[in-house]
C-alpha positions in Angstrom: 45.5 16.2 -36.8 42.3 14.7 -38.1 43.9 11.4 -38.6 45.6 11.2 -35.1 41.9 12.2 -33.8 40.2 9.3 -36.0 43.2 6.9 -34.6 42.6 7.9 -31.2 38.7 7.7 -31.3 39.3 4.0 -32.8 41.6 3.6 -30.2 39.3 4.7 -27.5 36.2 2.6 -29.0 38.4 -0.6 -29.3 39.6 -0.3 -25.5 35.7 0.5 -24.7 34.8 -2.6 -26.7 37.8 -4.7 -24.8 36.7 -3.7 -21.5 32.9 -4.4 -22.0 34.0 -7.8 -23.3 36.1 -8.4 -20.3 33.5 -7.5 -17.9 30.8 -9.8 -19.8 33.2 -12.6 -19.6 33.4 -12.3 -15.8 29.7 -12.0 -15.9 29.3 -14.9 -18.5 31.6 -17.1 -16.3 29.6 -16.4 -13.4 26.5 -17.3 -14.8 28.0 -20.5 -16.0 29.0 -21.4 -12.8 25.6 -21.0 -11.1 23.7 -22.4 -13.7 26.2 -25.8 -13.3 25.5 -25.7 -9.7 21.6 -25.7 -10.0 22.3 -28.9 -12.3 24.2 -30.6 -9.9 27.6 -30.7 -11.7 29.6 -29.1 -8.7 32.7 -30.0 -9.9 32.6 -28.1 -13.3 30.6 -25.3 -11.7 33.8 -24.9 -9.2 35.9 -24.7 -12.1 33.7 -21.9 -13.8 34.2 -19.8 -10.8 37.9 -19.9 -10.5 38.1 -19.1 -14.3 35.6 -16.3 -13.6 38.0 -15.4 -10.7 41.2 -15.0 -13.0 39.6 -13.3 -15.9 40.8 -9.4 -16.2 39.3 -6.9 -14.4 37.0 -9.3 -12.5 35.4 -7.9 -9.4 34.9 -10.8 -7.0 32.1 -10.4 -4.5 31.9 -11.9 -1.4 28.7 -13.9 -2.6 30.4 -15.4 -5.7 33.3 -16.5 -3.2 30.5 -17.9 -1.0 29.3 -19.5 -3.9 32.5 -21.0 -5.0 33.1 -22.6 -1.7 29.8 -24.3 -2.0 30.6 -25.8 -5.4 33.9 -26.9 -4.4 32.7 -28.6 -1.3 29.7 -30.3 -2.8 32.6 -31.1 -5.7 35.0 -33.0 -2.6 37.4 -30.4 -3.2 38.1 -29.4 0.7 41.3 -27.3 0.3 39.6 -25.2 -2.6 36.4 -24.9 -0.1 38.5 -23.8 2.8 40.6 -21.5 0.9 37.4 -19.5 -0.1 36.0 -19.4 3.4 38.8 -18.6 5.1 39.2 -15.6 2.6 35.6 -14.2 3.3 35.9 -14.8 7.3 39.2 -13.2 7.5 39.6 -10.5 4.6 35.8 -9.7 4.1 34.3 -10.2 7.4 31.4 -12.3 6.6 29.2 -12.7 9.7 26.3 -14.9 8.7 26.8 -17.1 11.1 23.3 -18.6 11.4 23.5 -19.2 7.4 27.0 -21.0 7.1 26.2 -23.0 10.2 23.0 -24.4 8.7 24.2 -24.7 5.0 24.0 -28.2 4.0 26.3 -27.7 1.2 29.1 -27.9 3.8 28.4 -31.1 4.9 31.3 -32.8 3.6 33.5 -30.4 5.6 32.0 -30.8 9.3 34.5 -33.2 10.2 37.2 -31.7 8.7 39.3 -29.7 11.8 39.3 -26.6 9.9 35.6 -26.6 10.0 35.6 -25.4 13.4 37.8 -22.6 13.2 36.0 -21.1 10.1 32.8 -21.4 12.2 34.4 -19.4 15.3 35.8 -17.0 13.1 32.2 -16.2 11.7 30.9 -16.2 14.9 33.5 -13.3 15.9 32.8 -11.5 13.2 28.8 -11.6 14.2 29.8 -10.6 17.7 31.8 -7.4 16.5 29.2 -6.1 14.1 26.1 -7.1 16.1 27.4 -5.9 19.3 24.0 -5.0 20.5 22.1 -8.5 19.8 20.1 -9.4 22.8 17.8 -12.2 23.7 14.2 -12.3 24.7 12.8 -15.7 26.3 9.4 -16.4 24.6 7.6 -19.8 26.0 10.9 -20.6 27.4 13.0 -20.5 24.5 15.2 -17.7 23.5 15.1 -15.6 20.2 17.8 -13.2 18.9 16.8 -9.6 18.6 18.7 -6.7 17.6 17.0 -2.9 18.4 18.7 0.1 17.1 17.6 4.1 17.3 16.0 3.0 20.8 16.3 6.8 21.5 13.6 7.6 19.1 11.2 5.2 20.8 8.4 7.9 21.8 4.8 7.5 22.2 2.7 7.3 18.8 6.2 7.1 17.0 6.1 4.4 14.8 8.7 1.6 15.5 10.1 -0.1 12.1 9.7 -3.9 12.4 11.7 -5.8 9.6 10.6 -9.2 9.0 13.3 -11.6 6.8 12.7 -13.9 4.1 12.1 -17.3 4.3 14.9 -19.2 6.5 17.2 -15.9 6.4 18.5 -14.1 9.2 18.5 -10.3 10.0 21.8 -9.6 8.4 20.1 -8.5 5.0 18.6 -5.3 6.4 22.0 -4.0 7.5 21.8 -0.7 5.2 18.5 -0.2 5.8 18.5 -0.2 9.7 21.4 1.8 9.9 19.7 4.8 8.1 16.2 4.4 9.7 17.2 4.4 13.0 18.4 7.7 12.9 14.8 8.6 13.1 12.9 5.9 14.5 13.4 2.9 16.5 14.0 -0.4 14.5 13.2 -3.9 15.4 14.8 -6.8 13.7 15.1 -10.6 14.8 15.3 -14.1 13.5 12.5 -16.4 13.8 12.8 -19.8 15.7 15.7 -22.1 14.5 17.3 -19.3 12.5 20.5 -18.0 13.5 21.0 -18.3 17.0 17.0 -18.1 17.8 16.4 -21.4 19.5 14.1 -24.1 18.5 10.9 -23.9 20.0 9.4 -27.0 17.9 6.3 -25.5 16.9 5.3 -25.0 13.2 6.1 -21.4 12.2 2.6 -20.7 11.3 1.8 -17.2 10.7 -0.2 -17.1 13.9 2.1 -18.4 15.8 5.0 -16.1 14.4 2.7 -12.9 15.0 2.0 -13.5 18.5 5.7 -14.3 19.4 6.6 -11.0 17.7 3.9 -8.9 19.3 5.0 -10.3 22.9 8.8 -9.5 21.8 8.1 -6.1 20.7 6.4 -5.1 23.8 9.0 -6.9 26.0 11.5 -4.4 24.4 9.1 -1.4 25.2 8.2 -0.9 21.6 4.2 -0.2 21.7 2.0 0.0 18.5 1.8 1.4 16.0 4.4 -0.3 13.9 5.4 0.1 10.4 5.8 -3.4 9.2 8.6 -4.1 6.4 9.1 -7.5 5.2 11.1 -9.1 2.5 9.9 -12.4 0.4 8.0 -14.9 2.5 8.1 -12.3 5.3 5.2 -10.7 3.8 2.8 -13.4 4.7 4.1 -12.9 8.2 3.2 -9.3 8.2 0.2 -9.0 6.1 -1.1 -11.7 8.8 -0.2 -9.3 11.3 -2.2 -6.7 9.7 -5.1 -9.1 9.3 -5.3 -10.0 13.0 -4.2 -6.6 14.7 -4.7 -4.0 12.0 -5.5 -1.1 14.8 -1.6 -1.6 15.7 -0.5 -0.9 12.2 1.0 2.3 10.9 2.1 0.9 7.5 3.3 -2.1 5.5 6.0 -2.4 3.0 6.4 -5.4 1.0 9.7 -6.1 -0.2 9.3 -8.3 -3.5 6.9 -10.6 -1.1 5.6 -13.9 -1.6 2.3 -13.5 -3.8 -0.4 -13.9 -0.9 -3.0 -12.6 -3.2 -2.4 -15.7 -5.5 -5.8 -18.1 -5.4 -6.3 -21.6 -6.9 -5.4 -21.4 -10.8 -3.7 -18.3 -10.8 -0.5 -20.4 -10.7 -1.1 -22.1 -13.7 -1.7 -18.8 -15.8 1.9 -17.9 -16.7 2.8 -21.2 -17.8 -0.9 -21.3 -20.1 0.0 -17.6 -21.5 3.4 -19.2 -22.6 1.9 -21.5 -24.1 2.2 -25.0 -22.0 -0.8 -27.3 -22.1 -2.8 -28.2 -18.6 -0.9 -31.7 -19.2 2.5 -30.4 -19.4 1.8 -28.2 -16.3 0.9 -31.1 -14.2 4.1 -33.0 -15.3 5.9 -30.2 -14.0 3.7 -29.7 -10.7 2.4 -33.1 -10.0 4.5 -36.3 -8.9 7.8 -34.8 -10.1 7.3 -31.8 -8.1 6.1 -33.7 -4.9 9.1 -36.0 -5.0 11.3 -33.2 -5.3 10.0 -31.5 -2.3 10.3 -34.9 -0.2 13.9 -34.8 -1.3 14.4 -31.1 -0.4 12.9 -32.1 3.2 15.5 -34.8 3.7 18.8 -32.7 2.5 17.8 -29.3 3.6 18.2 -28.0 7.6 15.4 -28.2 9.6 15.0 -24.4 9.8 14.5 -24.1 6.1 12.2 -27.3 5.8 9.7 -25.9 8.4 9.1 -22.5 6.7 8.5 -24.6 3.4 6.2 -26.5 5.0 4.1 -23.4 6.0 4.6 -21.7 2.7 2.8 -24.9 1.0 0.0 -24.6 3.4 -0.6 -21.3 2.6 -0.8 -21.6 -1.2 -3.2 -24.6 -0.6 -5.3 -22.9 1.4 -5.3 -19.6 -0.4 -3.3 -17.4 1.9 -6.5 -17.7 4.2 -4.4 -16.6 7.1 -3.2 -13.5 5.5 -6.6 -12.4 3.8 -8.9 -12.9 6.8 -9.7 -9.3 6.9 -9.2 -6.5 4.4 -5.9 -4.4 4.4 -6.1 -1.4 7.0 -6.2 2.0 5.1 -2.5 2.8 5.9 0.5 3.6 3.8 1.0 0.6 1.9 4.0 -0.3 -0.5 4.6 -3.1 -2.9 8.5 -3.1 -4.1 8.9 -5.4 -7.1 12.4 -7.0 -8.0 12.7 -6.6 -11.9 16.0 -8.1 -12.5 15.8 -11.7 -13.7 18.0 -14.2 -12.4 19.8 -16.0 -15.6 21.7 -18.7 -13.8 18.3 -20.9 -13.9 18.6 -24.4 -15.7 16.9 -24.5 -19.0 13.7 -26.0 -19.4 11.1 -26.7 -21.9 9.6 -22.9 -21.7 11.5 -19.5 -22.0 12.1 -19.1 -18.4 12.9 -15.5 -18.4 9.9 -14.7 -20.6 7.7 -16.8 -18.2 9.0 -14.9 -15.3 7.9 -11.7 -16.4 4.7 -12.9 -17.6 4.2 -14.1 -13.9 5.4 -10.6 -12.5 2.9 -8.6 -14.8 0.0 -10.8 -13.1 1.4 -10.5 -9.5 1.9 -6.7 -10.1 -1.8 -6.3 -11.6 -3.4 -8.2 -8.4 -1.1 -5.9 -6.2 -2.4 -2.8 -7.6 -5.9 -4.0 -7.4 -5.3 -4.5 -3.9 -3.7 -1.0 -3.1 -5.9 1.1 -5.3 -8.5 1.8 -2.8 -6.3 2.7 0.0 -5.5 6.7 0.1 -1.5 5.7 0.6 -1.1 2.7 -1.8 2.0 2.7 -3.6 3.9 0.7 -6.1 7.7 0.8 -7.0 10.0 -1.2 -9.4 13.4 -1.9 -9.4 14.2 -3.4 -12.8 17.6 -4.0 -12.1 17.5 -5.4 -8.9 17.4 -9.1 -8.1 14.9 -10.7 -5.6 17.4 -9.4 -2.4 16.4 -5.4 -3.1 17.0 -4.6 0.3 20.7 -5.4 -0.1 21.0 -4.6 -4.2 18.8 -1.4 -4.0 18.6 -0.4 -0.3 17.9 3.0 -1.1 14.8 2.3 -3.0 13.5 0.2 0.2 14.8 3.4 2.9 12.8 6.0 0.3 9.7 3.7 0.7 10.1 3.8 4.3 10.8 7.3 4.8 7.8 7.8 2.6 5.3 5.7 4.5 6.3 7.3 7.7 5.7 10.7 6.2 2.3 9.5 4.8 1.4 8.3 8.3 1.8 11.6 9.8 -0.9 12.9 7.6 -3.0 10.2 8.7 -2.3 10.6 12.4 
């Protein structure tokens, strides 16, 4: 019996280790594929994706298939690219029409007759998934909006407004919106040029976007106060909203936001702490970086370029538009992602170490910002990537619910 037990124990351990090896193999190949994509070795990136998908016990996600399609398209293998695109459109109901329509990775496919079929499939998926999409006309241009939970639109009960990240559409908020709309009205939209929102030919400055948003909310019958929730670059917009109209705010939830607390010189601190000299920092972010941005402007779609330009101007001005007035004393939450994206190409410094140093500096500034507030809170999701609302939606949902509860105490 002891021999059998020992043998079974060893066998179980071996199977467990083998299973872990298999999982690590898939993850390793996906990271390799992503890294090769970053350094523009698209052909080998595509082959790495294929190897990952063939790994035993692989768990292929929609995002992995989409990224594989990007690599195949950029490597000029259209059949392989369309194979993955057709799969995510027909089998996985991919519906981010605005993203795929403007994704420059697929430029080589535009002249192929199969491209239009893919676009139509994705558009159909979107129409089914978001059957209540509406369009509001602002200054003569249509803006795509989506409301839910409107039965909860009651006087003095905060509507929850979801602001997207840079050049992103509202689809990333699906799980959050579904849960929150059970108790509150939820409003989300796509800024001009994104998704099916029209191009209003105006720079997406914080003032322009905030004033557009206020008009749309009122048009939909959603009156203040608002609980504003943002992701990434959207944090600059809701911080500006709170600065411009503090009396209309019931609370603010910043999901892994752009660091609007950063001032001149703060950006160098992580690099200095990791051991780079000022000369090395300037060599990274001087002329070479400007050349990279100029190339980016030429290659990326207009909706992305315009928001990058606004982001750069905000950093140069120390986010003056965001910080012109102090935060209102309402529930203010920061949610930080702790999962490092290991698919970045190598550099002269340890990227993960530098990233974590940068995170710690941001967190310190954010804590200083919310400490004076009665209901300021900070949350950290150790394994989540940047898109916390998708990687850890329950945390975002819990934060919103807690902010709403705290606002009731204030009210």
